[in-house]
Each structure stands twice: as structure tokens, then as C-alpha cells.
N, C-alpha and C positions, 0 to 999 in steps of 0.2 A: 482332839484327834488322838487316836490310839491304834496300836497294832493288834491283830488277832493272831493267836497261836495257830500255826498251820502245820504243826509237826505230826499230827495224827489224822483225825477225821477230816473229811472234806467239809469246808465251811461255806454256807450260803448266808450272807448277811445283807438284808435289803431294807431300805427305808425310802420313804417318799421325799422328794425334793420339796423345796418351798412352793414351787409352781404346782407340783403334784398335789400337795395338801390343799392348796387354794382351789384347784379344780375339783377335788373330792368334796370340799365344803360346798361347792356350787352344784354338786350332783352330776357333773359331766366328765368325771375321770374315766378314761378308757385307754388301755395300753394298745397301741396300734403298731409301734415299731420299738426296737431295742438295739442297743449297740454293745459291743464287747471291747475290752482293752486289756493290755498286758504291760502297762507302764511300770509295774512293780517288779517285773521279772528281769533278772540279770542272766541272760543266756550265756554269758561268759563263764559261768561256773559249771556248765555242762562238761562232764568228765568222761570222754569216750574211752579212756584207758583205766577205768575203775577196776581194781583187782577182783572185785566180787561179781563182775559180769555186767551184761547189758541192762539188767533190771535196775542197776544202781547208777547208770550214767546220768540220769536227770534227778537223782534223789535230792540234791541240794536245791534245785529249782523248785521241786514240788513242795519242799519244806520251808520255802522262803516266807517269812511273815507277810501278811497282807494288811493293808489299811482297812479300818472299819468303814462302813458305808457313810457317805457324807450327804447331808441335806442340801448343801450348796451345789447347784448344778454346774457351776463353772470351775470347781476345784479339782476335779478328777477327769480322767479320760480325755486328755488333750489330743491324744493320738488313738484312733479307734482301729480295731482289727477289720480288715476288708477281705473279701473273697475274690480271688482272681480265677477266671475260667481257664486261662492259658497255663500250661505247665512248663513253658520254656522261657520264663522271665528270669533273667540273671541279675538285673539291676532295677531297683525301684527309684523313681525320682524323689527329690527332696525340695525344700524351699531354702532360698538364701536372700538376705537383703542385698540388693544390687548396690554396691558402694562405689560406683563409677560415675564420673561426670556430674549430671544434675541430681543425683540420688545420694550423694555422699553423707555419711554419718559424722558424728562429732570426732574431730581429730585434735583440737587444741585443748580440750578439757580433759586433763589426765584422769580425773575421777569418773568421768562419764563417757569414755571412748566407746564407740560402737552403738550409741543411741542417738536420739535426736533431741535437741533443745527447742521447746515450743514456747515462744514468747507470749505472755498472757494477754497483753493488750497493746494499744498503740502508744500509751505512755511508756511502756517498757521498750517497745520497738524504737521510739524516738528519743529515748533517754530523757524523758520529761519534757520533750519539745525542742531539745537542742540539736537533734540529729535528723537529717533528711532520710526518707524511706528509700534507701537504695543499697544494693550490693552487700547483702549479709554473707558471712563466711559459711564454709561447709558445715552442715549439720544443724544450722539455725533455721527454724521454720517460724513463719508469722502466724500468730494466733488470731489476729483481728485485721491487720492491714491487708491491702489488696495489691500492693505494688511489688510482687515478688518475681516479676519477669526477669529482673537482672540478678537475682540472688544465685549464689553458688549451688544451693540445694533448692530445687523447685518442687520436689514431691518425694514421696516414699515409693520405692519399687520393690516388690517381692517377686523374684524370679523362680520359675520351676525348671528343673533339669536334672541330669545325671552327672554326678561329680566324679567321673572316671574316664580315662582314655584307654582302658584295656580293650583288647580285641579290635583295635582300630576305631574306637568310639571318638567322635569329634563334635564340636559345637556346630560344624557345618552340616550335620545331619539333624533331622528333627525326631521328636519323641513319637513312639507308637500312639495312635489315636486313642486307644482304650486306656492309656495312662495320663492323658492330658487333662489338666483341670480346666473345665469350662465354666465353673462357678465357684465362688468363695463365700464363706461366712466370716464376717468381721465383727469382733466384739470389742467394745470400749466402754469405759466408765462414763455414763451419760451425764453425771454431775460435772465432769471435767472437759469432755471432748465431744465434738460432733464431727463425723467423718464427711469429707467433701470429695467430689470428683473434680477432675481437671477439665477445663474448658478453654476456649480461645484458640491459640495457635496449636498446630499439631506438634507432637513430640519430635517427629523426624525432621521437621523443617525449622524448628526453633525451640521455644519453651512455652509452656502454658501461660496465658495472660491472666486468667481469672479462675476462680473455683466456684462451684455451686453445691449446696448441701444435698446429701443423699437422704432418703427417707428410711428410717429404721423400721424393721418389721415387728420389733418387740423390745420392751424394756422390762426386765424382770424385777423381782422384789428387792434385789440387791443393787438396783440402779445400773445394771449392765445392759447396754443397748446392743441389739444384734442387727446387722445389715447383711442382706443377701444380694450379691451382684453376680451377673453372668454375662457371657458373650451374647450380644444381640438383645440386651434388655433396655437399650436406649441410653445407657450410661457409657462413659469412656473408661471405665475402671478395668475391664478385663480385655487383654490383648491376646489373641489366639497364638498358637505356635507358628513359628516362621516356616517358610519352605526351606529348601536346601540351597547351598551355593550362594549366588549373588543376591537372592531374595532377602537374605538376612540383613543386608544393608538398609533396605527400606523398612523392614519390619522391626528390627531390633537394635540397630546401631545408635539411634538417637543422635544422628550427626547431620550436618549440612553437607551436601555433595561438594561444595566449593572448598571445604577444608581437607578433603582427602588428598588433594594434590596428586603426586605421582606414586603414592603408596598403593600397595596391593589392597584392593577394597576388603577382601576377606580377612587379611592380616590386620588391617586397621579395625575392622568390626570386632575382632576378637578381644581387643582391649576394653570393650564396653560390656562384655559378658561376665556373668558371675560363675558360670559353669564351663568346664572343659569338655564335657560330653554333650549328648543330644539335648536340645532345648524344648521346653514345653511352653506354657503360657506365662503371662506377666500380669500381676495385679498392681495398679497404680492408684494411690490414694493421697489425700492431703488432709491432715487433722487440723481442725480449728478449735479454739477454746469456747467454752460455754459462756452464757451470760453471767452465771454465778462467778466464774473465774475472772471475767473481765471487769466486773463492777464491784467486786467485794474481795476482802482478804479473809473472810470467815473460814473458807475451806483450807486456806493456807495455814491459818492459825490452828485449825482443828487437826488436820492430818499431814501438814507440811513441816518444813524445816526453815529456820531463819538463818541467813548468812550475813555477817557484818564485815568480815574481812578474811583474806587468805585463800579464797576459792573463786577467783575471778573467772568470768566467762567472756571470752573474746567474741563480740558480736560482729564487728567489722574492724577495719584497720584503725579507725580513730574512735572506737567506742568499746570500752570494756566494762562489763557489768560487775560491780564489786559488792554492793549491798542489795540483797534481794531475798525473797522467800521462794521456796520451790516445793513441788509435789512430784514424786516419782510414780509413774503409772505404766501400764502396758496396753498395747493394742494387740489382740490375739487374732490371728488369721488361720482359718482352717480350709483346706481343700475339700470340696464336696465329693470328688471322685475317689481320691486315695485316702482321705481322712488325715493326711499329714498336716501338722500345725506348726506355727512359728510365733514367738512372742517378740514384739517390737518395743524396745525400751523408749519411753518418752519422759523427759523431765520438763515440767511446766514451770517457768520462772516468771516472777513478777517483781518489778523494780519497787524498792521501798523508800528511796530517798533521791 
């Protein structure tokens, strides 16, 4: 990796990705679409008070060094530029991990707060056979077992919305239709993880009972699998934007009506939301470990880390994992409409004794 000097002439640096070279070798390479990104640009250095005048306001931006072109198609352009036909958009939606109720991330692991711990196999889940499969703590996901209906974290939820209350914005209103994500692209290391959808009980009435695998659309030469999911595709992954007012309770609150009690329903529902402003759609997924991870320690020895003491992971009240191997990885989620993306930290752990 290197930077290109951008202080003078305009630079165009282009290379084919691994997939592009493969298609060219097959004789079927053809550019039909392209995307643009500005991830290297720091708009904070725009100087509207430059003493030399308006021609110099964006000088530092224009002279910012840029990265040379990458052949790895997953390394750059995690957020792509989009064109909006409306000129009255004041806020653009973003993504957040919903860290409420059945979606909570790790809280007990000081080294890995904010991510999810994915247990590699049933031996790890059961602590070598000495523990029953029930009630794992927040941020703990089962890589192989199927009895996660009682767990504190039953799935990963990525929420879309506007994180502002300016001008009367509220989670009680919904996002404009042209900004709502109706489809998502999910990427994960195919050697380590397979993405599942939730099945069984509905989210609003309880928690999902089982999961079923999604079919990936493509696995690139780096072993990264891509999954495309959308509203109405027959999966349970994408939940559309809610209506306004009380409709949010059914669509977004993930609660049983019996536990609302005398609380104001909308006030109660607010505690389950990741955004203060208008809400868009939700992506719900469940990562499972691959057969390579479940049946072997080869990948842990090659790209992982071995822990023998001092970094315990609390799985549940009577089970703390002290000696284990782990691999840190990410699940990348991209919205098809806005191009916004988020990386979800995953630590895969395997019991070693």
C-alpha cells in the first residue's frame, strides 16, 4: 500500500481487481457499472476564511494524498458516493448496531466491548460437555448449537435511521421512502462464517427459535462471501420501515404486549430504538461458524491467537472461558440504496482445554 502525491497534477490510477483479471483471462471482461468514493477526503480542512480568497478554500482538500489503486475489491470504497435527485435533504440516514434487549453486544469483555463473541462449536458452548445449552449472556452467539431461544443475545440487528432530534425530528416518524434501505449486501469471510436468517417465533412475540442458512451469491478469490437480501425475497432478514405512532410497537419494539403494563407504549418502545430521529429499515442476521472452524484448529493456529490465562470470557453465570483460541473478523453490511456501510466486529473463540 502506498500514497500518491496529489499536490500537482490530477491523478488517475487504475488497476483491475482480482475478479477483473480473472474475467479478462476468460475473455468476458466488460465494464457495465462503476462507483465513486471519497473516503480519503477530510472535509473538515475546508477553509472558508482563507485570506487568499475562495479559490483557496478547498486547496488542502484537493492536495490530500490519495491511496494507490488496490487489486483487492474489498479493501476500499466501503462507502460509495450516491446521487440524490431531491435538493431539500438536510439529514442522511446511517446505520447502527442495535444494542438493546435481544441484540446486545459484549459488555463483560473489557478487551472486546462493542462486538460479538461467536462460540466455535458445541464443545466450546458446553465447556467440554459440563454445561447445559441455556441462557448465554449478552454478546455471546452460538456458532453451532441451536438452543439459543433463551439467550440474552439472539441475533444481530443493524438499524437504519437519522441520529438527530433537530427541527422536531423523532423516532415516532418514519424515514422518507427514497432514503429507506430495501436491500443489503452482507460480506463475511467464508472460511470462518456462514450467515443465517432467523426463523421460528416472530421477533415481536418472542424470540427466534432456530436459524437457517442464507445462500451466498458469490465467493471471491479472497474467500469473502457476498449475500444479497431484500424485502420480499422470502427471507426474514430485512424488516421495512415502521409506520408512525403506535405502529412502531408492533414493527420495531421487539416486545410482548403483556410486559408494557401501564407504561405509555411509545415511551416504552423508545428504549428499544438505536436512533432518536426517523427510522428506516432493519437488517437481522445470525452468524454461524463454518465446518473448518468447528472441526479443526488449523485456522486458529494460522491466523488466530491463543489465550492461556488473564483474558477470561464470561459465557454465562457459571461458565467462564479461560483458555481458548480466537480469531477476530468482521461482517460488513452495505445498504444498496444509500451505499452506507458498517463493520460488525466478531471474535470467534474455541475452547482448548
